[in-house]
N, CA and C atoms as an extended XYZ file, in Angstrom:
588
Properties=species:S:1:pos:R:3:atomname:S:1:resname:S:1:resid:I:1 pbc="F F F"
N        77.971       47.078      141.176 N   MET     1
C        76.906       47.005      141.676 CA  MET     1
C        75.945       46.280      141.691 C   MET     1
N        75.018       46.704      142.577 N   VAL     2
C        73.799       45.679      142.484 CA  VAL     2
C        72.913       46.279      141.803 C   VAL     2
N        71.735       44.775      141.469 N   TRP     3
C        70.469       45.732      140.697 CA  TRP     3
C        69.596       44.752      141.586 C   TRP     3
N        68.252       45.638      141.496 N   ILE     4
C        67.180       45.325      142.190 CA  ILE     4
C        66.672       43.990      141.444 C   ILE     4
N        66.254       43.145      141.808 N   TRP     5
C        65.300       42.190      140.175 CA  TRP     5
C        64.165       42.423      141.374 C   TRP     5
N        63.059       42.908      140.296 N   ARG     6
C        61.386       43.038      140.849 CA  ARG     6
C        60.582       42.804      139.219 C   ARG     6
N        59.768       43.135      139.060 N   TRP     7
C        58.501       41.848      138.165 CA  TRP     7
C        58.786       42.988      137.161 C   TRP     7
N        59.080       42.200      135.644 N   PRO     8
C        59.610       42.827      134.384 CA  PRO     8
C        58.222       44.042      134.491 C   PRO     8
N        59.133       44.527      133.296 N   ARG     9
C        58.290       46.055      132.774 CA  ARG     9
C        57.174       45.832      132.526 C   ARG     9
N        57.301       44.650      131.638 N   GLU    10
C        55.991       43.891      130.986 CA  GLU    10
C        54.453       43.501      131.610 C   GLU    10
N        54.657       43.561      132.910 N   SER    11
C        54.115       43.316      134.075 CA  SER    11
C        52.670       44.415      134.087 C   SER    11
N        53.216       45.402      133.545 N   SER    12
C        51.884       46.650      133.147 CA  SER    12
C        51.185       46.231      132.233 C   SER    12
N        51.495       45.074      131.175 N   GLU    13
C        50.532       44.614      130.325 CA  GLU    13
C        49.733       43.903      130.091 C   GLU    13
N        50.273       42.456      131.167 N   PHE    14
C        49.999       41.023      131.158 CA  PHE    14
C        50.845       40.667      132.421 C   PHE    14
N        49.905       39.412      132.981 N   MET    15
C        50.418       39.260      134.398 CA  MET    15
C        49.963       37.871      134.594 C   MET    15
N        50.898       36.918      135.072 N   ALA    16
C        49.989       35.621      135.884 CA  ALA    16
C        50.331       35.326      137.317 C   ALA    16
N        49.251       34.757      137.895 N   ASP    17
C        49.289       34.765      138.974 CA  ASP    17
C        50.074       33.364      139.734 C   ASP    17
N        51.009       33.518      140.798 N   PHE    18
C        51.274       32.461      141.945 CA  PHE    18
C        50.307       31.936      142.745 C   PHE    18
N        49.758       30.656      142.425 N   CYS    19
C        48.436       30.238      143.092 CA  CYS    19
C        48.515       29.350      144.326 C   CYS    19
N        50.597       29.149      144.243 N   GLY    20
C        50.426       28.287      145.400 CA  GLY    20
C        51.072       27.020      144.883 C   GLY    20
N        51.837       25.883      145.682 N   PHE    21
C        52.892       24.901      145.387 CA  PHE    21
C        51.541       23.573      145.513 C   PHE    21
N        51.763       22.914      144.321 N   CYS    22
C        51.034       20.655      144.793 CA  CYS    22
C        51.772       19.977      144.700 C   CYS    22
N        52.342       19.280      145.189 N   PRO    23
C        50.989       18.751      146.650 CA  PRO    23
C        51.730       19.974      147.682 C   PRO    23
N        50.618       20.557      148.246 N   GLN    24
C        50.820       21.449      149.472 CA  GLN    24
C        52.227       20.873      150.636 C   GLN    24
N        53.166       21.722      150.463 N   PRO    25
C        54.074       21.053      151.282 CA  PRO    25
C        53.586       21.048      152.864 C   PRO    25
N        53.830       19.987      153.366 N   ASP    26
C        53.328       19.394      154.938 CA  ASP    26
C        54.098       20.359      156.169 C   ASP    26
N        55.820       20.978      155.452 N   VAL    27
C        56.418       21.341      156.282 CA  VAL    27
C        55.812       22.560      156.751 C   VAL    27
N        56.195       23.302      157.815 N   LYS    28
C        55.758       24.463      158.415 CA  LYS    28
C        56.935       25.607      157.954 C   LYS    28
N        56.437       26.437      157.808 N   GLY    29
C        57.200       27.463      157.269 CA  GLY    29
C        58.387       27.501      155.633 C   GLY    29
N        57.589       26.474      155.074 N   LEU    30
C        58.407       26.293      153.749 CA  LEU    30
C        56.883       27.534      152.638 C   LEU    30
N        58.155       27.972      152.125 N   SER    31
C        57.411       28.729      151.067 CA  SER    31
C        58.409       29.398      149.817 C   SER    31
N        57.167       30.212      149.227 N   ILE    32
C        58.691       30.999      148.113 CA  ILE    32
C        60.001       31.837      148.940 C   ILE    32
N        59.563       32.440      150.114 N   PHE    33
C        60.543       32.812      150.482 CA  PHE    33
C        61.272       31.888      151.791 C   PHE    33
N        61.542       30.855      151.428 N   ALA    34
C        61.865       29.371      151.849 CA  ALA    34
C        63.546       29.965      151.963 C   ALA    34
N        64.008       29.319      153.363 N   THR    35
C        65.733       29.503      153.331 CA  THR    35
C        66.471       28.367      153.256 C   THR    35
N        65.058       26.828      153.202 N   GLN    36
C        65.622       25.742      153.277 CA  GLN    36
C        65.048       24.954      151.611 C   GLN    36
N        65.443       23.713      150.702 N   PRO    37
C        64.548       23.439      149.777 CA  PRO    37
C        63.504       23.017      149.925 C   PRO    37
N        62.324       22.995      149.833 N   LEU    38
C        61.473       22.476      148.960 CA  LEU    38
C        61.265       21.480      148.975 C   LEU    38
N        60.135       20.570      149.629 N   PRO    39
C        60.378       18.912      149.247 CA  PRO    39
C        60.288       18.305      147.708 C   PRO    39
N        61.095       17.509      147.223 N   PRO    40
C        61.726       16.567      145.992 CA  PRO    40
C        59.175       16.638      145.543 C   PRO    40
N        59.347       16.781      144.415 N   GLY    41
C        58.411       16.383      143.734 CA  GLY    41
C        57.253       17.432      143.940 C   GLY    41
N        57.887       18.871      144.626 N   THR    42
C        56.754       19.717      144.462 CA  THR    42
C        57.103       21.240      143.446 C   THR    42
N        55.957       21.400      143.042 N   LYS    43
C        55.453       22.449      141.278 CA  LYS    43
C        54.911       23.428      142.007 C   LYS    43
N        55.101       23.948      141.372 N   ALA    44
C        54.249       25.602      141.332 CA  ALA    44
C        53.060       25.226      140.144 C   ALA    44
N        52.082       26.162      140.494 N   VAL    45
C        51.100       26.285      139.713 CA  VAL    45
C        51.103       27.921      139.431 C   VAL    45
N        50.981       28.444      138.377 N   LEU    46
C        50.908       29.791      137.983 CA  LEU    46
C        49.410       29.571      136.578 C   LEU    46
N        48.952       30.745      136.985 N   LYS    47
C        47.828       31.023      135.894 CA  LYS    47
C        47.374       32.163      135.830 C   LYS    47
N        46.865       32.365      134.406 N   SER    48
C        46.886       33.857      133.797 CA  SER    48
C        45.461       33.518      132.777 C   SER    48
N        45.003       34.906      132.577 N   ARG    49
C        43.728       35.046      131.567 CA  ARG    49
C        44.626       35.400      130.277 C   ARG    49
N        45.696       35.843      130.168 N   TYR    50
C        46.240       36.161      129.499 CA  TYR    50
C        46.762       34.798      127.965 C   TYR    50
N        47.510       35.189      126.860 N   SER    51
C        47.096       34.471      125.677 CA  SER    51
C        49.031       34.127      126.672 C   SER    51
N        49.184       32.632      126.438 N   LEU    52
C        50.131       31.574      126.767 CA  LEU    52
C        51.498       32.612      125.715 C   LEU    52
N        51.631       32.889      124.681 N   LYS    53
C        52.318       32.889      123.913 CA  LYS    53
C        52.985       33.927      124.358 C   LYS    53
N        52.166       35.272      124.830 N   ARG    54
C        53.008       36.388      125.444 CA  ARG    54
C        54.515       35.383      126.580 C   ARG    54
N        53.748       34.963      127.532 N   PHE    55
C        54.632       34.375      128.593 CA  PHE    55
C        56.000       33.592      127.866 C   PHE    55
N        55.473       32.487      126.807 N   LEU    56
C        56.560       32.046      126.063 CA  LEU    56
C        57.538       32.939      125.275 C   LEU    56
N        57.358       34.307      125.193 N   ASP    57
C        58.092       35.061      124.563 CA  ASP    57
C        59.284       35.641      125.135 C   ASP    57
N        58.995       35.084      126.371 N   LEU    58
C        60.127       35.609      127.480 CA  LEU    58
C        60.768       34.763      128.812 C   LEU    58
N        62.058       35.136      129.326 N   HIS    59
C        62.929       34.038      129.834 CA  HIS    59
C        62.558       34.746      131.312 C   HIS    59
N        61.699       35.541      131.357 N   ASN    60
C        61.698       36.027      132.975 CA  ASN    60
C        59.889       36.372      132.753 C   ASN    60
N        58.626       36.019      132.879 N   PRO    61
C        57.193       36.424      132.196 CA  PRO    61
C        57.077       37.267      134.073 C   PRO    61
N        56.166       38.164      133.498 N   PRO    62
C        55.584       38.826      134.625 CA  PRO    62
C        54.746       38.074      135.258 C   PRO    62
N        54.963       37.754      136.833 N   VAL    63
C        54.102       36.695      137.715 CA  VAL    63
C        55.026       36.984      138.661 C   VAL    63
N        53.643       37.138      139.426 N   ASN    64
C        53.955       37.483      140.751 CA  ASN    64
C        54.808       37.262      141.820 C   ASN    64
N        55.434       35.969      141.048 N   GLU    65
C        56.930       35.232      142.441 CA  GLU    65
C        57.676       34.998      141.010 C   GLU    65
N        59.218       35.224      141.212 N   VAL    66
C        60.247       34.793      140.651 CA  VAL    66
C        59.959       33.870      139.956 C   VAL    66
N        59.847       34.054      138.077 N   THR    67
C        59.802       32.610      137.065 CA  THR    67
C        60.667       32.905      136.455 C   THR    67
N        61.511       31.889      135.738 N   VAL    68
C        62.591       31.396      134.807 CA  VAL    68
C        62.342       30.908      133.613 C   VAL    68
N        62.393       30.922      132.854 N   ASP    69
C        62.959       30.051      131.865 CA  ASP    69
C        63.737       29.146      131.990 C   ASP    69
N        64.194       27.201      130.964 N   ARG    70
C        65.393       26.853      131.153 CA  ARG    70
C        66.709       27.644      131.347 C   ARG    70
N        66.793       28.745      130.310 N   LEU    71
C        68.089       29.059      129.647 CA  LEU    71
C        68.285       29.903      130.685 C   LEU    71
N        67.685       30.740      131.484 N   TRP    72
C        67.620       31.729      132.359 CA  TRP    72
C        67.870       30.891      133.764 C   TRP    72
N        67.759       29.582      134.115 N   ARG    73
C        67.816       29.155      134.993 CA  ARG    73
C        69.555       28.719      135.139 C   ARG    73
N        69.832       27.715      133.734 N   ASP    74
C        70.874       27.484      133.804 CA  ASP    74
C        72.252       28.580      133.559 C   ASP    74
N        71.866       29.426      133.179 N   ILE    75
C        72.860       30.859      133.499 CA  ILE    75
C        72.779       31.010      135.020 C   ILE    75
N        71.863       31.541      135.521 N   ILE    76
C        72.057       31.550      137.009 CA  ILE    76
C        72.776       30.502      137.635 C   ILE    76
N        72.423       29.297      137.342 N   LEU    77
C        73.097       28.261      137.843 CA  LEU    77
C        74.698       28.421      137.689 C   LEU    77
N        75.146       28.790      136.670 N   GLN    78
C        76.805       29.375      136.804 CA  GLN    78
C        77.318       30.168      137.406 C   GLN    78
N        76.842       30.827      138.024 N   TYR    79
C        76.658       32.175      139.146 CA  TYR    79
C        76.691       31.871      140.359 C   TYR    79
N        75.405       31.177      140.550 N   VAL    80
C        74.915       31.118      142.080 CA  VAL    80
C        75.028       29.307      142.508 C   VAL    80
N        75.588       28.457      143.117 N   PRO    81
C        76.197       27.089      143.388 CA  PRO    81
C        74.395       26.651      143.855 C   PRO    81
N        74.031       25.587      143.496 N   SER    82
C        72.920       24.437      143.386 CA  SER    82
C        72.334       24.605      145.104 C   SER    82
N        73.090       24.296      146.055 N   ASP    83
C        72.438       24.585      147.290 CA  ASP    83
C        72.239       26.111      147.878 C   ASP    83
N        71.831       26.856      146.753 N   HIS    84
C        71.564       28.574      147.561 CA  HIS    84
C        70.610       28.913      147.043 C   HIS    84
N        70.103       27.948      146.184 N   VAL    85
C        69.027       28.224      145.241 CA  VAL    85
C        68.465       26.979      144.494 C   VAL    85
N        66.570       26.908      144.821 N   GLN    86
C        65.941       25.876      143.780 CA  GLN    86
C        65.233       26.718      142.809 C   GLN    86
N        64.714       25.681      141.385 N   PHE    87
C        63.873       26.071      140.991 CA  PHE    87
C        62.856       24.810      140.565 C   PHE    87
N        62.299       25.453      141.332 N   VAL    88
C        60.899       25.029      141.416 CA  VAL    88
C        59.875       24.265      139.775 C   VAL    88
N        59.764       23.311      139.624 N   PRO    89
C        58.944       23.332      138.426 CA  PRO    89
C        57.840       24.100      138.586 C   PRO    89
N        57.238       24.596      137.421 N   ALA    90
C        55.657       25.275      137.105 CA  ALA    90
C        55.125       24.759      136.001 C   ALA    90
N        53.808       24.802      136.444 N   ARG    91
C        52.866       24.512      135.303 CA  ARG    91
C        52.027       26.156      135.055 C   ARG    91
N        52.466       26.672      133.737 N   LEU    92
C        51.759       28.099      133.826 CA  LEU    92
C        50.640       27.721      132.561 C   LEU    92
N        49.421       27.889      133.316 N   THR    93
C        48.103       27.533      132.382 CA  THR    93
C        47.027       29.546      132.373 C   THR    93
N        47.608       29.081      130.677 N   ALA    94
C        46.992       30.339      130.326 CA  ALA    94
C        46.073       29.968      129.220 C   ALA    94
N        45.578       31.445      129.166 N   ARG    95
C        44.525       31.114      127.837 CA  ARG    95
C        45.370       30.885      126.052 C   ARG    95
N        44.528       28.979      125.844 N   GLY    96
C        45.644       28.806      124.610 CA  GLY    96
C        45.873       27.574      124.955 C   GLY    96
N        46.647       27.455      126.428 N   GLY    97
C        47.489       26.183      126.681 CA  GLY    97
C        47.901       26.348      127.962 C   GLY    97
N        49.081       25.803      128.314 N   ALA    98
C        49.805       25.472      129.531 CA  ALA    98
C        51.122       25.242      128.748 C   ALA    98
N        51.707       25.321      130.160 N   SER    99
C        53.491       24.842      129.473 CA  SER    99
C        53.938       24.602      130.811 C   SER    99
N        55.112       23.804      130.661 N   ASP   100
C        55.798       22.988      131.774 CA  ASP   100
C        57.358       23.871      131.603 C   ASP   100
N        57.615       24.725      130.703 N   ASP   101
C        58.504       25.321      130.277 CA  ASP   101
C        59.277       26.279      131.237 C   ASP   101
N        59.238       26.386      132.506 N   PHE   102
C        59.129       27.675      133.146 CA  PHE   102
C        59.831       27.307      135.073 C   PHE   102
N        60.080       27.738      135.663 N   PHE   103
C        60.646       27.342      137.416 CA  PHE   103
C        59.940       28.657      138.210 C   PHE   103
N        60.126       28.820      139.573 N   VAL   104
C        59.910       29.513      140.120 CA  VAL   104
C        60.786       29.349      141.039 C   VAL   104
N        61.773       30.337      140.884 N   MET   105
C        62.933       30.619      141.795 CA  MET   105
C        62.830       30.926      143.131 C   MET   105
N        63.488       30.160      143.801 N   VAL   106
C        63.232       30.517      145.516 CA  VAL   106
C        64.764       30.040      146.005 C   VAL   106
N        65.336       31.524      145.855 N   PRO   107
C        66.944       31.650      146.280 CA  PRO   107
C        66.361       31.780      148.098 C   PRO   107
N        68.345       31.164      148.471 N   PHE   108
C        68.245       30.944      150.255 CA  PHE   108
C        69.180       31.977      150.641 C   PHE   108
N        69.919       32.758      149.862 N   ASP   109
C        70.679       33.542      151.100 CA  ASP   109
C        69.485       34.978      151.115 C   ASP   109
N        70.367       35.434      152.154 N   ARG   110
C        69.981       36.944      152.581 CA  ARG   110
C        70.901       37.854      153.336 C   ARG   110
N        70.634       39.106      152.728 N   VAL   111
C        71.655       40.127      153.159 CA  VAL   111
C        71.065       41.470      153.513 C   VAL   111
N        71.492       42.090      154.530 N   ILE   112
C        71.193       43.392      154.543 CA  ILE   112
C        71.221       44.253      153.337 C   ILE   112
N        69.969       44.959      152.564 N   GLY   113
C        70.397       45.545      151.680 CA  GLY   113
C        69.842       46.695      151.560 C   GLY   113
N        68.853       46.942      152.264 N   ILE   114
C        68.030       48.203      152.594 CA  ILE   114
C        68.529       48.732      154.009 C   ILE   114
N        69.223       50.526      153.481 N   ASP   115
C        69.896       51.090      154.498 CA  ASP   115
C        68.569       52.108      155.381 C   ASP   115
N        68.431       51.360      156.340 N   LYS   116
C        67.622       51.700      157.259 CA  LYS   116
C        67.666       53.003      157.393 C   LYS   116
N        68.757       53.461      157.753 N   HIS   117
C        69.358       54.646      158.295 CA  HIS   117
C        69.088       55.846      157.271 C   HIS   117
N        69.257       55.458      156.096 N   ARG   118
C        69.707       56.641      154.865 CA  ARG   118
C        68.212       56.505      154.368 C   ARG   118
N        67.404       55.222      154.168 N   SER   119
C        66.247       55.100      153.541 CA  SER   119
C        65.151       56.291      154.133 C   SER   119
N        63.984       56.878      153.081 N   ALA   120
C        62.775       56.911      153.674 CA  ALA   120
C        61.832       55.468      154.072 C   ALA   120
N        61.468       55.342      155.166 N   ILE   121
C        61.116       54.080      155.329 CA  ILE   121
C        59.950       54.533      156.146 C   ILE   121
N        58.392       54.028      155.998 N   SER   122
C        57.102       54.667      156.229 CA  SER   122
C        56.779       53.637      157.534 C   SER   122
N        56.830       52.265      157.297 N   ASP   123
C        56.010       51.388      157.824 CA  ASP   123
C        57.604       50.186      158.197 C   ASP   123
N        57.761       50.564      159.706 N   MET   124
C        59.167       49.373      159.593 CA  MET   124
C        58.486       48.558      160.785 C   MET   124
N        59.667       48.193      161.237 N   LEU   125
C        58.696       47.119      162.885 CA  LEU   125
C        60.604       46.104      163.455 C   LEU   125
N        60.701       47.098      164.124 N   GLU   126
C        62.041       46.601      165.252 CA  GLU   126
C        61.039       45.335      166.185 C   GLU   126
N        61.963       43.704      165.773 N   THR   127
C        62.025       42.650      166.778 CA  THR   127
C        63.155       42.448      167.260 C   THR   127
N        62.650       41.186      168.088 N   THR   128
C        63.333       40.707      168.701 CA  THR   128
C        64.181       39.721      168.005 C   THR   128
N        63.643       39.602      166.489 N   GLN   129
C        64.317       38.756      165.511 CA  GLN   129
C        64.717       39.423      164.601 C   GLN   129
N        64.636       40.834      164.560 N   GLY   130
C        65.494       42.013      163.533 CA  GLY   130
C        64.164       42.692      163.167 C   GLY   130
N        64.884       43.533      162.218 N   THR   131
C        64.520       44.303      161.672 CA  THR   131
C        63.250       44.368      160.600 C   THR   131
N        62.268       44.511      160.290 N   ARG   132
C        61.146       44.073      159.346 CA  ARG   132
C        60.706       45.324      158.724 C   ARG   132
N        60.949       45.892      157.097 N   ILE   133
C        60.403       46.661      156.180 CA  ILE   133
C        59.730       46.337      155.992 C   ILE   133
N        58.580       47.259      155.630 N   TYR   134
C        57.061       46.837      154.693 CA  TYR   134
C        57.122       48.101      153.387 C   TYR   134
N        57.352       49.412      154.446 N   ASP   135
C        57.064       50.068      153.078 CA  ASP   135
C        57.925       51.104      153.323 C   ASP   135
N        58.747       51.907      151.918 N   ILE   136
C        59.374       52.721      151.479 CA  ILE   136
C        59.548       53.661      150.442 C   ILE   136
N        59.854       54.951      151.065 N   GLU   137
C        59.497       56.363      150.310 CA  GLU   137
C        60.377       56.108      149.848 C   GLU   137
N        62.084       55.692      149.536 N   LYS   138
C        62.878       56.574      149.095 CA  LYS   138
C        64.010       55.542      149.760 C   LYS   138
N        64.376       54.633      148.403 N   LEU   139
C        65.164       53.022      148.789 CA  LEU   139
C        67.259       53.148      148.562 C   LEU   139
N        67.482       53.355      149.977 N   VAL   140
C        69.379       53.172      149.461 CA  VAL   140
C        69.522       52.030      150.003 C   VAL   140
N        70.678       51.490      149.358 N   LEU   141
C        70.855       50.157      149.628 CA  LEU   141
C        72.320       50.365      149.900 C   LEU   141
N        72.716       49.493      150.958 N   VAL   142
C        73.984       49.205      151.630 CA  VAL   142
C        75.197       48.959      151.135 C   VAL   142
N        76.342       50.443      150.597 N   PRO   143
C        77.229       49.508      149.397 CA  PRO   143
C        77.433       48.033      149.418 C   PRO   143
N        78.132       47.652      148.340 N   ASN   144
C        78.027       46.441      148.044 CA  ASN   144
C        77.106       45.357      149.062 C   ASN   144
N        76.356       45.407      149.203 N   CYS   145
C        75.246       44.537      149.682 CA  CYS   145
C        75.510       42.875      149.764 C   CYS   145
N        75.888       42.731      148.572 N   LEU   146
C        75.721       41.634      148.193 CA  LEU   146
C        77.251       40.753      148.279 C   LEU   146
N        78.247       41.218      148.847 N   GLY   147
C        79.687       40.781      149.013 CA  GLY   147
C        80.232       40.288      147.663 C   GLY   147
N        80.229       38.795      147.992 N   ARG   148
C        80.970       37.691      147.124 CA  ARG   148
C        79.324       37.050      146.039 C   ARG   148
N        78.344       37.581      146.744 N   LEU   149
C        77.183       36.818      146.127 CA  LEU   149
C        76.463       37.547      145.023 C   LEU   149
N        75.947       36.462      144.315 N   HIS   150
C        75.455       37.147      142.934 CA  HIS   150
C        73.673       36.868      143.223 C   HIS   150
N        73.496       36.934      143.828 N   LEU   151
C        72.132       36.488      144.507 CA  LEU   151
C        71.361       36.247      145.480 C   LEU   151
N        70.388       37.427      146.301 N   ALA   152
C        70.274       36.768      147.427 CA  ALA   152
C        69.019       37.980      147.436 C   ALA   152
N        67.856       37.393      148.531 N   ARG   153
C        66.670       38.432      149.377 CA  ARG   153
C        67.676       39.332      150.235 C   ARG   153
N        66.750       40.131      150.355 N   ASP   154
C        66.945       41.341      151.811 CA  ASP   154
C        66.319       40.261      153.101 C   ASP   154
N        67.040       40.348      153.979 N   LYS   155
C        66.316       40.013      155.113 CA  LYS   155
C        65.510       41.135      156.013 C   LYS   155
N        65.560       41.999      155.645 N   GLN   156
C        64.401       43.096      156.250 CA  GLN   156
C        63.391       42.822      155.576 C   GLN   156
N        63.507       42.763      153.549 N   ASN   157
C        62.150       42.835      153.174 CA  ASN   157
C        62.259       41.659      152.657 C   ASN   157
N        61.878       40.606      152.521 N   VAL   158
C        62.276       39.571      151.843 CA  VAL   158
C        61.533       39.161      150.121 C   VAL   158
N        60.972       40.599      149.907 N   THR   159
C        60.512       40.951      148.559 CA  THR   159
C        61.387       41.194      147.923 C   THR   159
N        62.487       41.793      148.527 N   PHE   160
C        63.318       42.490      147.815 CA  PHE   160
C        64.825       41.197      147.169 C   PHE   160
N        64.956       41.277      146.183 N   LEU   161
C        65.496       40.577      145.362 CA  LEU   161
C        66.979       41.263      144.688 C   LEU   161
N        68.263       40.918      145.121 N   TYR   162
C        69.337       42.036      144.483 CA  TYR   162
C        70.227       40.734      143.763 C   TYR   162
N        70.743       40.958      142.638 N   VAL   163
C        71.440       40.344      141.640 CA  VAL   163
C        72.792       41.170      141.610 C   VAL   163
N        73.750       40.584      141.367 N   SER   164
C        75.021       41.048      140.890 CA  SER   164
C        75.469       41.616      139.617 C   SER   164
N        76.503       42.114      139.522 N   ASP   165
C        76.146       43.199      138.104 CA  ASP   165
C        76.425       41.945      137.104 C   ASP   165
N        77.243       41.348      137.625 N   ALA   166
C        77.940       40.088      136.344 CA  ALA   166
C        76.608       39.477      136.336 C   ALA   166
N        75.692       38.886      137.103 N   LEU   167
C        74.905       37.593      136.719 CA  LEU   167
C        73.607       38.474      136.064 C   LEU   167
N        73.450       39.480      135.825 N   ARG   168
C        72.333       40.410      135.650 CA  ARG   168
C        73.064       40.918      134.102 C   ARG   168
N        73.892       41.301      133.899 N   ASN   169
C        74.985       41.129      132.710 CA  ASN   169
C        74.284       40.005      131.767 C   ASN   169
N        74.993       39.067      132.751 N   ALA   170
C        74.608       37.933      131.834 CA  ALA   170
C        73.280       36.831      131.572 C   ALA   170
N        72.330       37.588      132.024 N   LEU   171
C        70.573       37.093      131.850 CA  LEU   171
C        70.239       38.026      130.780 C   LEU   171
N        71.056       39.678      130.905 N   ALA   172
C        70.284       40.972      130.117 CA  ALA   172
C        70.918       40.415      128.378 C   ALA   172
N        71.975       39.500      128.518 N   ALA   173
C        72.403       39.152      127.280 CA  ALA   173
C        71.833       38.575      126.278 C   ALA   173
N        70.760       37.758      127.056 N   THR   174
C        69.770       37.013      126.212 CA  THR   174
C        69.029       37.866      125.322 C   THR   174
N        68.594       39.346      126.182 N   GLY   175
C        67.671       39.525      125.317 CA  GLY   175
C        67.049       40.805      126.029 C   GLY   175
N        66.576       40.094      127.464 N   GLN   176
C        65.818       40.530      128.099 CA  GLN   176
C        66.532       41.345      129.596 C   GLN   176
N        66.413       42.580      129.617 N   ASP   177
C        66.771       42.821      130.921 CA  ASP   177
C        65.662       44.055      131.735 C   ASP   177
N        64.328       43.535      131.502 N   SER   178
C        63.150       44.469      131.743 CA  SER   178
C        63.069       44.129      133.277 C   SER   178
N        63.806       43.259      134.381 N   PRO   179
C        63.238       42.817      135.556 CA  PRO   179
C        64.564       43.484      136.376 C   PRO   179
N        65.230       43.813      135.733 N   PHE   180
C        66.457       44.921      136.448 CA  PHE   180
C        65.844       46.383      136.872 C   PHE   180
N        66.601       46.605      138.138 N   TYR   181
C        66.597       48.059      138.358 CA  TYR   181
C        67.448       48.555      138.743 C   TYR   181
N        68.203       49.654      138.142 N   THR   182
C        69.066       50.187      139.686 CA  THR   182
C        68.088       50.904      140.567 C   THR   182
N        68.834       51.598      141.928 N   VAL   183
C        68.230       52.157      142.556 CA  VAL   183
C        67.692       53.543      142.199 C   VAL   183
N        68.401       54.289      141.528 N   GLU   184
C        67.608       55.164      141.164 CA  GLU   184
C        66.392       54.782      140.307 C   GLU   184
N        66.434       54.219      138.824 N   GLN   185
C        64.619       53.713      138.503 CA  GLN   185
C        63.810       53.151      139.237 C   GLN   185
N        64.184       52.161      140.678 N   TYR   186
C        63.115       51.654      141.677 CA  TYR   186
C        62.707       53.308      142.192 C   TYR   186
N        63.980       53.600      143.054 N   ASN   187
C        62.646       55.062      143.371 CA  ASN   187
C        61.838       55.329      142.490 C   ASN   187
N        62.243       55.841      141.070 N   ARG   188
C        61.320       56.564      140.195 CA  ARG   188
C        60.379       56.087      139.765 C   ARG   188
N        60.480       54.396      139.428 N   GLU   189
C        59.063       54.018      139.153 CA  GLU   189
C        58.433       53.137      140.183 C   GLU   189
N        58.630       52.961      141.184 N   TYR   190
C        57.708       52.216      142.186 CA  TYR   190
C        57.499       53.276      143.833 C   TYR   190
N        58.751       53.912      143.831 N   CYS   191
C        58.561       55.212      144.921 CA  CYS   191
C        57.711       56.335      144.505 C   CYS   191
N        57.856       56.846      142.789 N   ASN   192
C        57.459       57.817      142.192 CA  ASN   192
C        58.239       59.107      142.574 C   ASN   192
N        59.724       58.686      143.122 N   ILE   193
C        60.374       59.382      143.465 CA  ILE   193
C        61.232       60.638      141.985 C   ILE   193
N        61.460       61.617      141.901 N   THR   194
C        61.843       62.732      140.622 CA  THR   194
C        63.191       63.022      141.623 C   THR   194
N        64.488       62.555      140.703 N   GLU   195
C        65.736       63.664      141.275 CA  GLU   195
C        65.631       65.123      140.651 C   GLU   195
N        66.338       65.926      141.183 N   HIS   196
C        66.384       67.152      140.818 CA  HIS   196
C        67.248       67.233      140.519 C   HIS   196
């Protein structure tokens, strides 16, 4: 089974913003959606008006880019080779202090996960570089879209992150499963679809 990794459900209660990288990478095209490593020494800057303690209680706190603690980083590296993902050290500044205990995750692998023929897509662009999907009214995934991978972004919409059943279960065993959605849960919570 393939799971969709989105913002943790706690994001409805509190959130931090990814403000960018420091120092700013001078290599064109490097971003949170990079397919190659960011330069050594790059750090991510995260900020929130909420209490720091709320973030420290979670392995994957609600940040608008996938951010994990050391434990989840170490678990992910048991499933994903280190040359397929980068964990950029992050400084989270929030009410009550700052923490350097988190990493912004940059997975490099890409798969075609969104089935553009069976999904209800309201905004899509076909280019010579491929399909770009911007808005989905009902999501249908390509069966076994991850293949042998455990973690990958979608080629057609890089904001979609997929995780294997094995990796999701290992991460959820730590006590937090709030960022993981089945397709049905995703459609219900993000697309407002009710199954009859």
